[in-house]
C-alpha positions as CSV (number, residue, x, y, z in Angstrom):
1,M,109.7,103.7,126.1
2,G,112.9,104.9,127.6
3,E,113.3,102.3,130.2
4,P,115.9,99.5,129.8
5,R,114.3,96.1,129.1
6,A,116.2,92.8,129.5
7,I,116.8,90.6,126.4
8,D,114.3,87.9,125.8
9,A,116.1,84.5,126.2
10,A,114.6,83.0,122.9
11,V,115.8,86.0,120.9
12,A,119.1,85.9,122.5
13,A,119.6,82.2,121.4
14,V,118.8,83.2,117.9
15,L,121.1,86.3,117.9
16,T,124.1,84.9,119.8
17,E,126.4,85.4,116.9
18,A,125.0,88.6,115.6
19,D,126.6,91.9,115.7
20,P,126.8,93.3,119.3
21,E,126.3,96.7,118.2
22,L,123.3,95.7,116.1
23,L,121.8,94.1,119.3
24,K,122.3,97.2,121.1
25,R,120.6,99.4,118.4
26,R,117.7,97.0,118.4
27,G,117.3,97.2,122.3
28,L,118.1,93.5,122.6
29,V,121.0,93.4,125.1
30,P,120.8,93.5,128.8
31,G,120.6,97.2,130.0
32,A,120.2,98.7,126.4
33,V,117.7,101.6,126.2
34,A,115.5,100.6,123.4
35,Y,114.4,103.0,120.6
36,Q,116.0,106.2,121.7
37,A,114.7,109.2,119.9
38,E,118.1,110.0,118.4
39,V,118.3,106.7,116.9
40,P,116.4,106.2,113.6
41,N,113.8,103.5,114.0
42,S,112.6,101.3,111.0
43,A,109.0,101.5,112.2
44,R,109.0,105.2,112.5
45,I,110.9,105.8,109.2
46,Y,108.3,103.7,107.5
47,D,105.5,105.7,109.4
48,R,107.1,108.9,108.1
49,L,107.2,107.7,104.5
50,L,103.4,106.8,105.0
51,G,102.7,110.3,106.0
52,G,102.4,109.6,109.7
53,K,103.2,111.7,112.7
54,D,104.6,109.0,115.0
55,N,108.3,109.8,114.3
56,F,111.2,111.9,115.7
57,A,113.7,114.2,114.0
58,A,116.3,111.5,113.4
59,D,113.5,109.3,111.7
60,R,112.5,112.2,109.5
61,D,116.0,112.9,108.4
62,A,116.6,109.3,107.6
63,A,113.3,109.1,105.6
64,N,114.3,112.4,103.8
65,R,117.8,111.0,102.8
66,L,116.1,107.9,101.4
67,V,113.5,110.2,99.3
68,Q,116.4,112.0,98.1
69,L,117.9,108.7,96.7
70,I,114.6,107.1,95.6
71,P,112.2,110.1,94.8
72,D,109.2,107.6,94.3
73,L,109.9,105.7,97.4
74,P,106.6,107.1,99.1
75,L,104.8,105.8,96.2
76,H,106.3,102.3,96.6
77,V,105.4,102.4,100.3
78,Q,101.8,103.3,99.5
79,E,101.7,100.5,97.0
80,N,103.1,98.1,99.6
81,R,100.3,99.2,101.9
82,S,97.6,98.7,99.1
83,F,99.2,95.2,98.5
84,L,98.4,94.3,102.2
85,H,95.0,95.4,101.6
86,R,94.5,93.4,98.4
87,V,96.0,90.3,100.1
88,V,93.4,90.5,103.1
89,T,90.6,91.0,100.6
90,E,91.5,88.1,98.5
91,L,92.2,85.7,101.3
92,A,89.0,86.6,102.9
93,G,87.2,85.7,99.8
94,L,89.0,82.4,99.8
95,G,87.6,81.5,103.2
96,V,90.3,82.8,105.6
97,R,89.1,84.4,108.7
98,Q,92.2,84.5,110.7
99,F,95.4,86.5,110.3
100,I,98.6,86.7,112.0
101,D,100.3,90.0,111.0
102,I,103.8,89.9,112.0
103,G,105.9,93.1,112.0
104,S,102.7,95.1,111.8
105,G,104.5,98.3,112.8
106,L,102.9,101.6,113.9
107,P,99.2,101.5,113.2
108,T,97.9,103.5,110.2
109,R,94.6,103.9,108.4
110,D,93.0,100.7,107.2
111,N,94.8,98.1,109.3
112,T,94.5,94.6,108.7
113,H,91.5,93.9,110.9
114,E,89.8,97.0,109.4
115,V,90.2,95.7,105.9
116,L,89.1,92.2,106.7
117,Q,85.9,93.3,108.6
118,R,85.1,95.7,105.8
119,R,85.4,92.8,103.2
120,M,83.3,90.4,105.6
121,R,80.5,93.0,105.6
122,A,80.4,93.5,101.8
123,M,80.3,89.7,101.4
124,V,77.0,89.5,103.2
125,A,75.6,92.8,102.1
126,G,71.9,92.5,101.1
127,T,71.9,88.7,101.9
128,G,70.5,88.9,105.5
129,R,73.3,86.6,106.7
130,P,75.2,87.7,109.7
131,V,78.8,88.8,109.4
132,E,81.3,85.9,110.2
133,Q,83.6,86.3,113.2
134,T,87.2,87.3,112.2
135,R,90.4,87.1,114.4
136,V,93.5,89.1,113.9
137,I,96.8,89.0,115.8
138,Y,99.1,91.8,115.4
139,V,102.9,90.9,116.3
140,D,105.8,93.4,116.5
141,Y,109.0,93.4,118.7
142,D,109.0,97.2,118.6
143,E,107.8,98.5,122.1
144,L,106.6,101.7,120.5
145,A,104.6,99.8,117.8
146,C,103.2,97.4,120.7
147,V,102.1,100.5,122.8
148,H,100.2,101.9,119.8
149,G,98.8,98.7,118.7
150,R,97.4,97.8,122.0
151,A,95.8,101.3,122.0
152,L,94.2,100.6,118.6
153,V,92.9,97.2,119.6
154,Y,91.7,98.1,123.1
155,G,88.1,96.7,123.5
156,L,87.9,95.1,120.2
157,D,86.7,91.5,119.8
158,G,88.9,89.3,118.1
159,V,91.9,91.5,117.7
160,A,94.9,91.4,119.8
161,M,98.6,92.9,119.9
162,V,101.4,90.6,120.8
163,H,105.0,91.7,121.6
164,A,107.2,89.1,120.0
165,D,110.0,88.6,117.5
166,L,109.8,87.2,114.0
167,R,113.0,85.4,114.4
168,T,111.4,83.2,117.2
169,P,108.4,81.5,115.2
170,E,107.7,79.1,118.0
171,A,107.6,81.7,120.8
172,I,104.9,83.5,118.4
173,M,102.7,80.4,117.6
174,E,102.8,79.3,121.0
175,D,102.1,82.6,122.7
176,E,99.3,82.4,125.1
177,T,97.2,85.2,123.5
178,V,97.8,83.8,120.1
179,R,96.5,80.3,121.3
180,D,93.5,81.7,123.0
181,L,92.4,83.8,119.8
182,I,93.5,81.7,116.9
183,D,91.8,78.3,116.2
184,F,94.5,76.5,114.3
185,G,92.0,73.8,113.2
186,E,90.9,76.5,110.8
187,P,92.8,78.3,108.0
188,V,95.3,80.9,109.2
189,A,97.1,83.5,107.1
190,V,100.6,84.7,108.2
191,L,101.6,88.1,106.9
192,M,105.1,89.3,106.7
193,I,104.6,92.6,104.8
194,A,107.8,94.8,104.5
195,V,109.6,93.0,107.4
196,L,111.7,90.3,106.1
197,H,114.3,92.8,104.7
198,F,115.1,93.6,108.3
199,I,116.2,89.9,108.7
200,T,119.9,89.5,107.9
201,D,121.3,86.6,105.9
202,Q,123.0,85.5,109.1
203,E,119.7,85.1,110.8
204,D,118.2,83.0,107.9
205,P,115.0,84.2,106.8
206,A,114.3,81.1,104.9
207,S,114.6,79.0,107.8
208,I,112.2,81.2,109.8
209,I,109.7,81.0,107.1
210,D,109.9,77.2,106.9
211,R,109.4,77.0,110.7
212,F,106.2,78.9,110.4
213,R,105.1,76.5,107.4
214,L,105.7,73.4,109.6
215,M,103.4,75.0,112.4
216,L,100.6,76.1,110.2
217,P,97.6,73.9,109.4
218,G,97.0,72.6,106.0
219,G,95.1,75.3,104.0
220,G,97.1,78.1,105.7
221,Y,98.5,81.0,103.6
222,L,101.8,83.1,103.7
223,A,102.0,86.6,102.2
224,I,105.3,88.5,101.8
225,S,106.5,91.7,100.5
226,H,110.3,92.6,100.4
227,A,112.4,95.3,99.2
228,C,114.3,94.4,96.0
229,G,117.1,96.3,94.3
230,D,117.5,94.3,91.0
231,E,117.1,97.4,88.9
232,M,119.0,99.9,91.1
233,K,122.3,101.2,90.4
234,P,124.8,99.7,92.7
235,D,125.8,103.0,94.4
236,E,122.2,104.0,94.9
237,R,121.6,100.6,96.5
238,E,124.5,101.0,98.7
239,A,123.5,104.5,99.7
240,A,120.0,103.4,100.6
241,V,121.3,100.6,102.7
242,A,123.7,102.9,104.4
243,V,120.9,105.1,105.6
244,Y,119.5,102.0,107.7
245,A,123.1,100.9,108.7
246,K,122.9,102.9,111.9
247,A,119.2,102.5,112.5
248,S,117.3,100.0,114.9
249,A,117.1,97.5,112.1
250,P,119.5,97.5,109.1
251,I,118.0,96.5,105.9
252,T,119.0,93.8,103.5
253,V,118.1,94.2,100.0
254,R,117.5,91.1,98.1
255,T,117.2,89.9,94.6
256,K,114.0,88.6,93.0
257,T,115.4,85.3,92.9
258,E,116.4,85.3,96.6
259,I,112.8,86.4,97.5
260,T,111.3,83.7,95.4
261,G,113.5,81.4,97.2
262,L,111.8,82.2,100.4
263,F,108.7,80.4,99.1
264,D,110.3,77.1,98.8
265,G,107.8,74.4,100.1
266,W,104.9,76.7,99.3
267,E,102.4,76.7,96.6
268,L,102.3,80.2,95.0
269,L,99.2,81.8,94.1
270,E,98.9,83.6,90.7
271,P,100.7,85.8,89.7
272,G,103.5,84.5,91.5
273,V,106.4,86.7,92.7
274,C,106.0,90.2,91.3
275,E,106.1,93.9,92.1
276,V,103.4,94.5,94.6
277,S,101.6,97.0,92.4
278,Q,101.0,94.0,89.9
279,W,99.6,91.6,92.3
280,R,96.0,91.2,91.4
281,P,95.5,94.9,90.8
282,Q,91.9,94.3,89.7
283,L,91.2,93.9,93.5
284,E,91.3,97.8,93.7
285,K,87.9,97.6,92.3
286,I,86.5,95.8,95.5
287,L,88.6,98.1,97.6
288,I,88.0,101.5,96.3
289,G,85.7,101.2,93.3
290,G,88.5,102.0,90.9
291,N,89.7,100.5,87.5
292,G,92.7,98.7,88.8
293,A,96.0,99.9,89.9
294,P,97.6,102.0,87.2
295,R,101.1,101.5,85.8
296,V,103.3,104.4,86.6
297,E,107.0,105.2,85.8
298,R,109.4,103.2,88.3
299,S,112.8,103.9,89.7
300,G,115.1,100.9,90.1
301,A,113.6,100.3,93.5
302,A,110.6,97.9,94.2
303,F,108.7,96.0,96.7
304,I,108.5,92.3,95.5
305,G,105.7,90.3,96.9
306,A,103.5,87.1,96.7
307,V,101.0,84.9,98.6
308,A,101.3,81.2,98.8
309,K,99.4,78.3,100.3
310,R,100.7,75.7,102.6
């Protein structure tokens, strides 16, 4: 961190027409210093909202302003994390043993490989059968997230961290580490949890997702969660977007209709596109022995999510 890095050629090709100032904040221009402490960083803001400690004063200030606008935002962030856990749990039950977690962010408790391995152990408990092998690739373009991610997975079998950009699907799927670890002859789940709202309309998230779809084998899955502002007051939505406007990754709050459109060409699993807290909440019984995710009073903000099959 702190050292300039040259722009990746593949990312440059995608972002040629993008805002030069945005590229600078993302650390994606030649000579730019990526992720300075004084620039709010989307991964560190999210870490702060989750109650993490890997953040700076600028990130805490941005997170505090967001919570002032959306008092229940920390709850939504926690629910989004629970959605990830339920998705991994459900897909493991459907036979998926390989996950590519894109935009994985800073590691926190119960990361994808930990939830997956716990589910696999539970599935064979008392049977005498061995636990099946699992494989998880974490992907992020944030250098700090990659540093922490590599420390998390160091020495673990079947888990790796890859520094790559969501906007270049081919570079991810053809990465040497990905190819070495993932067997594309078997089902693979691609996770895009709370990351696509950092892709601008100009960068065409639907096209990005479709390129992943074409590269996934049959029987593969896609899970998405995305910030949605359908029920927010326009001034509150604009104020929240403004908090991210000068951060490392500005946010695009989309409608439920727009988010649903990202699944074109995929077969949605029930219950379809919904608030993440309402996606198969009964799976909380498997995860924590509870009685399902309770309904609570909501602000206008929400994370919308779904899982789909190729």
